N, C-alpha and C positions, 0 to 999 in steps of 0.2 A: 344670425345677429350681424348687423352692419357695424363696422368699425369706422371711426373718423379717419380721414386722410392725415390730419395733423393733430397732435396733442400739444397744446401750449402749456408749458410748465412755468409756474410762478412760485418762487421761494420768498417767504415773507417772515418778518419778525412780529407781525400782527398789527401793522399800522393800517387801520381801517380806511383812512382817507386815500392812502396810496393804492390799496387794493381796489377801492371804488373807482379811482381814476383809470387804473389798468383795465379793469373789467369793462368800463365805459368805452374805452378805445377798442376792445375786442367786440363789443356789441355792434359797433359801427363798421365792422369788416365787410367788404364786398364779397369775400369768399366765406362760405358758411360751413364747410365740411371740416369742422374742428371741435375738439372739446378742450376743457381747461382743467388742469390739475394744480391745485394750490397746496403747497406744503407750508403749513403755518407752525412756526416755532415760537409764537408769542401769544398775545392776548386773544381770548375767544371772541372778540368783537368782530372778527372777520366773518364769522357765520352769519351775523345779522346783515352784513353787506352783501354776501352771496345771495341771500333771500330776495334782494332787490333785482336780481337778474334771472328770473325764471325762464327766460327765453334762451339762456346759454346753458350748455351741458357742463356743469362745474362740479368737480369733486374736491372736497377739502379734507386734507389729512393733517390732523393735529399730531405733531411729533416732538420728541425731546432730543432730536439730533442736533448736534452743535456744528454750525457752519453751513454756508450756502452750498458748497460743493456736495457735501453729503446729502443735503436736502434735495438737491437736483438729481443726484444719483438715485435716491429713493423714488422720486417721482418718475424717473425714467423706467424704473423696474415695475411700476404699476400702470404705466401708460398703455393705451390700446391703439394709439395712432400709428400709421405707417411711418410718418416722419415726426420728429420732435422739433419744437420751436421753443427756445428759452426766452423768457421775458422777466426782467427784474421788476420788483413790485413798484419801483418808482419810474418805470418806463411807460410809454404809450406808443402803440403802433399807429402809423398812418392808416387811413381806412382801406387802402389797397395793398397793404404790406403782405398779407398772406397770399392774396391773389397773384401778386407779382412774383413771390417766391415759388409758387406752384408753376407759373408760366416759365420761369427760368429753369426749373427742373425738367419740364416737358421739352423745352428748347434744346437742352443738352442731352436729350434722349436717354435718360437713366433707365435702366432695365427695371421692370416691375412696377413702375408708377401707373396709377390708374387715373 
């Protein structure tokens, strides 16, 4: 089984529009070897948004964890990516964000990067 190089972790309180905008920015990434883990602590509307992105590998975990830090820690424990990238639900990555991050990791010759 192939694992993604990067797992992008998004913690949310269930704001469907914010999650939509975040996923939209991930859809436009020039680097494609990533998956997305959403930890939803709010409304179930997020599931309907995720269905709009069948081209992205998205997992959504509905949790009762209180606090963004605990939600991110939970997501890190279930992530399969070699590297983790954290994204707030109200953030958007520029289209080359992940590509530039991987290039920087390669440039600095970190052991084990593929």
